[in-house]
N, C-alpha and C positions, 0 to 999 in steps of 0.2 A: 502493500499499500503505501501511501505517499510519505510514512513515518518509517518507510524501510521495515515493515515486520513481514514476517513470512505468514501468510494467511492460507486458510484452504476450507474448503466444504467437507464436514465430517457428516457421512451417513452410516447406518447400520441396519440391517436388516429392510433396506429401503425407506428409511425414517431418517430425515434431515435434522440433525442433533442439533443444528444451531437455530432453525425453526422450534423444535420442541423446546428447547431451554426458554426461549422468549415465550411460546404459548403457555409455557407452566408458571411464567414470572420469575423466572430465575436468571434473567438475562434482559438487559437493555437493547434493544434495536438498534443499530446502525447503520443507515444505509438501506435495509432490507427489514423485512418482517413488521412494518408499523403497524398493520391490521391485527395480527397477531399480538403485538403489545398493548394496543387500543383495548383487546378483548380480556386480557390479563389485568391491565388497570382497573377495567370496569368490574372484572371479578374480583378484585383485590388477591390475587393470587400471587404467592411467593412474597418476593419484595416490595410488591405493591401493596400488601397489608398495612404496611407500616410507612415511616418516612426515612428517607435516606438522602445524601447529596449524590446525584448523578456521577459517574466517572469522570467526564469532561468538566463539570462543576469543582470536583474534588481537586483534580489536576489543576484546574486555574488558581485555587487558593492554597495548594500544598506543594504544586509540583516544582517548585523554583529549588535547584540544585539536586534534584532525583535524576538520575540516569535511568531511563528504560531500556531493558536488555531488549534487542531485537528478537531473539528468539532463545531457545534452549540448548544447553549443552550438546545434545546429540545433533540437533541443525547445525550448530557450530563446526562440529567436527565433520559433517559433509559438506560444508563450506569450504573447509580446509583441504579435503581431499579434490573436490572439484577445483579449486585453484591450483593443487599440486599436480593433476593430471592434464588441465588446461594448458599447461607450457611443456609437455613431453612430447 
């Protein structure tokens, strides 16, 4: 994405796990699944049962000086291997 993070679509048994998390109220929609988020909000499911700071709002007030990792260790190893073999 525009922040250099590694993103992907996760599916299990034909179920879109990203969508399922938003529908269940355990994730905030970011660019997709706004309809699913609206349903979760209306039903006060998961995180919508109470109050919380949305991730972007929290980062805006607390993110100064924090470094966000682009992705996990395994992905970093994969990046290093790709770089190594790219020049061979």
